[in-house]
N, C-alpha and C positions, 0 to 999 in steps of 0.2 A: 504494501501501500504504500508507503512510504518514496519506494521510489518511482511509482507511479506520479504521486505529489509532485517529486521532484523534478521528471520529466515534462512536468503540465506548467510547471512554473520558470522551466526556462525556456521552454514554448513560450510565454508570454511575453517576455523581455525582446529587446531588440537586438541583434547580435550586430557589434560594428565588429567590421572587419579592417585590423590595418596594411598599411603599405606593405606587399611579400607577402600577404594568406592568401593560399587560395580560396578564390571564390565560388559558387556556381557560377556557370555562364548561361545568362538564358536564352532564350530561342529568341532568335533576328531572323525577318523574316526576308528568304536570298528572292531580291528582284526577278520578278518572271524575263527570260531572254526576249528580248527585240522582234517584233515580226519582219515580215519582207514589207509589208505595210508602214512599220512605224520607221525603218531604217529609208526608206524610199520618201518620207516626209519630211524625215531630219537633214538626208540630203541633204534635197531641191532648196530647203529653210539656209542651210549653210551653204551654198552654192548662191544663193539671195543676196549673200553677206558680202560672199568675196572668198569666202574660205572653203580655197576649191581643195586643199590638199585633203581636211576630215572629209569632204562629200563625196571625193573621192573613192576614200576611205569606205566607206558607208555604202555606195554604189557597188564596187566588187565584192563585199558581204553580203548584200540584197540580192544578188545575182547569183552567189552561190548558195543563198538558202533556195529560193527554190520557190514560186507560189503563183496568188493569180496575177498579180500585177509584174509578172517578168518582164511583160512587154511593155511596158511607162519603164522599169528600172533600164532595159536597154534603150530604150529613146532617153532616160536622161543622163546618161551616158554620153551621146553622141553630143547631149546639150552643154556640157560640161564640157567636151573634149573644144567644140564651137568657139564657147567662153572665152578658152585657155589658148586660143588659138591655134589648136593642135589638127588642122583641117584634115591631114590624110586621115588623121585615128577619127575624126567623126565622121569626115563620109562611109568609112570603112562601117563605123555602126550604127550610120542612117541605112545604108546596104542592107545588114545585116534583120534590123528591124524591118524591113519592108519583104525580105527575103521569108523570114520568119512566119511572121506577121499579115501578110498581105494584105489581108481583109480588115486587120485591126485599127482597133480607136487613132493609133502613133502614125500608123504607114503614112497620111497624106503629108502631115506637117513634115514626118520623116524624107519623104522624095520634094518639097518646097527647100527644107533644109539643106539639103546634099546639094542642090544647082546653090545657094549661095558661098556654101565652103569650095562649092568648083571658079567660083570666081573669084575667091578671094586668094586661091593658090596661083590665079593667073593663068590659070586656063578656062579663056572666056565663049571660046570656039563648045566645048563641053558644055560649059555652063547654061549656053543659048540654046544647045540643040536639045536640055534638058529641059530646061522652059518648057520649049516647043515641044518637045513630046508630049510633055503634062498636057499643055492645054489643047493636044491630039486627041488624050486617054481620056474618051468616055464623055460625059454628061458633067459639067459642075455644078457646086451650089453657087449661091452669089458669094459668099464671104471666102472659099474658094478660089472662085475666079478674078478676083479682087488680090488674093494674096499672089493668084501666077503675074496679073497687073505687077504688083509693086515689083518682084524678083525678077521680069524680064528686065521693069526700068533701070533696077540697078546693074542688074547685067552691061544692060546698054551703057551704063552712064562708065561702068569700068573700061568697057571694052573702047570708048574714045566719041562715042556715039549721045554725047550731051546733051543736046537741045532735043533730039529725042527720048530718053531716058528721064531728063525731067519734065516731060511733057504730059510721059507715062504716068511718071509718079502722082505726078497732081490730080492727073485725073482719076487714079484709085484711091486717092485719099479724100478725094473728095465726093468720092460715091457712095461713103457710109462707112459704116465703123464696125466691129464684131470684136472677140476676145484676144483675137493673133496680135498682141500687141507687140510680140518680138518684133516681127515684121513690120509693123507700123516705124516705130523705134530704128530700126534696121535703114529704113527707106529715109526717114530724117536723117539720118548719120549722113547716110549716101549724097541726098543734097547739100547737108552743110561743106560734104568735101568737095563737092563739086562748085558749089559756089565763091568756096574760098579759092579753090584751083583758077574759075575762070576771075578773080579777083587777082591772086600772083601775076597772071597773064599781062595786065594792061600796066604799060612799062608809061612814064612818065616822061616824054618827047614834046621836044617844040615850047616855044615861051609863050603860045597863046592857047594850047592844046592843054597843056598840063593842069590845067584846072580840074577844066570837063573830066579829066582822067581821073584824076582825086576823085572825082565827085562819084563818080559810077561805081573805083571801087569799092568807096565809103559805102554808097549802096547795097552792094554784093555783101558785104561785109553785116549790115546791118540784116538781110535776109536771113543771113545763116544765122544771126542771133535769133532772129523770130524761132528759126527751126526746132532750133538747140530748147528755145523755151518751152515748146509745148512737149518734147523730148522727158523732160520733165513729170508731165501729166500720166505717162504712161506706165510709171514705176518699172520700168528697163535703166538701174542708174548706171548698168558700163556704157551705154549707149550716151547718155547725156552726160555722165562725167568726161569720155572720150570729145563729146560735141563742146564742152566747154573748155578742154584741154586743145584743140584745132584752132578754136576761139582767139585764145590768150596768142596761139602762136600766130595767127591772121594778123593781128593787131601791132605785134613784134613784126613781121613781113613789109605792113606798111610802112613804119617808122622806118625799117632800115631804108626801104624803098625812097621813103623821102626823102630824107637829111642825103641819102648817096648820089641824090638829082642833081648835075651838073646847076648852078645858077644863070640866069637868063645872060646873054650877051651884052645887056645893056650895065647890067650892075658892074659896078667900078670894087665896093669892098665887100670881095666875095666872102671874109673870113664873117666880116658881119652880118651878111644875109646869112651865110650857116647856122652862123646862132639863132637869127629868129626863125629860122625853118624848125631847128632843135626845142626851141621853149615852146613855139606854136606848136610840134609835135609829138610835144611832151604827156598832153593827153592818151595818145593810141598807147605809150607802156603802161600809165594810170589804168587804164582800161585792160590792157593784158593781165595785171599782176590782180587787177578786180577777180577777172574769169578763174586766174590759177588759183584765188582763192578763195573763192564761190567753190570751186570743183571741188577744195579738201575741205569743206563745212560740211557742204553734200555726203561726202565719202563718211565721213565722222558719224553725222546725223542718220545714214545708212546703215553702219556697220561695213561700208565697204571694204575689203581692205586687199584688193585686187592688183595687180601692175601701175595700173593706171594711177590708183592713189598717190602713188612713190613719182611718178613723173608727174604729176600736178606740186606735189610737196616741192621735188628739188626744184622748178622752176617757179615756184611762187619764191621759194628763201633766196633763190640766186638771183632773180630779180630784183626784191626788196632789199638785199642788201646791197646791189649795183646801183640802185635808187640812193639810196643813206649814203651812200658813201661821195657819191657827184654832188649831192643836197651838203653835205658837211665843207665839199671841197670850192664851193660857188662863195661867190665874195659874199 
C-alpha cells in the first residue's frame, strides 16, 4: 500500500529534467512529401520571381515523380529554359511536349513558344516557316489566331522586315486580349527593341536637318516608353525589366550621339558649343539613370533576381557614380 501511495505521489509532481538528462522524445509529425502538383506550383512561383536554380530543381523532381500534371511540368521546363535564354533546351522541351501530348492543353502554347525560341537563335527562316505552318494547321480560336499574328510580327521584326512586323503586331494587339500575357509582353518588347533600333539609325547630319532628326529620334524613344509602361500591367516582370534596361541604354545612346555631332560650320567657339550641348543634353542621362533605377526598384518589389536585375544595378550604379563625379568637378 505504501508503495502504491509513493508512486501516486511522484506521479502527481512535475519532473524537472536538468541539462544532460535524457527526456522522453515527443512524437513529431513528419510532413507529407510534396505532390507533383505542389512541386509544380512552387517551381512556377519561384520562376516568376527569378529564382531559376530552385525552380529547375523542383521541376526535375516533379518530372521524376510522375503524375497527372506531367504535361504541365514538361511545358514549364521549356518556359524556364526560355526565360533563362537557353533557347536550344527550350526548343527541345517544347518539341517533347508536342510529341508526347499532341492534343494536350499545353501543346498549342508549346508550338507558339518554340517558334519564338527559333527566332531568338537567329533561325529566322525556320521561325517564319514554323509560324506559317501553324497558320495552315486547321482552324484556330480567336486567341490562337492572335498569338500567331503576334509571333509572326516578332519574327518579321527580327528578320529585318520592320514596317511589316510593326503593323502586324499593332493590329494583333488592338484586336483584343486574352490570358496569354507572355506573348503580348514579348511583342511589346519587340516593339521597344525595334523603335530603339530605328532611333539609333537616325544620324544628326546637316546644320538645318539636325534639329528635325533629333525630334524624330526623341519621338521614337517616347513611343518605346509607352510600350514599356504597358508591359508593367501584364505581370511579366522579365520583359518589363528588359524594356527599362533598353530604354536606359537608348537615352545614353542619344546623349552620346548628340554630344559627338560636329558643331555647325558657322560656330567659331566650338568648345563653348560642345559645353552647351552637354549641359542641355544632361537630361538624357538623368532619364537613363531614372529608368535603370526604376528597373532596380521594380525588381526588388517583385523579388525578381534574374540576370537583368544585376545588369540594371550595375548600370545604375556606374552612371550614378559618373554623374556625381562630374558634378563635384564642375565649378
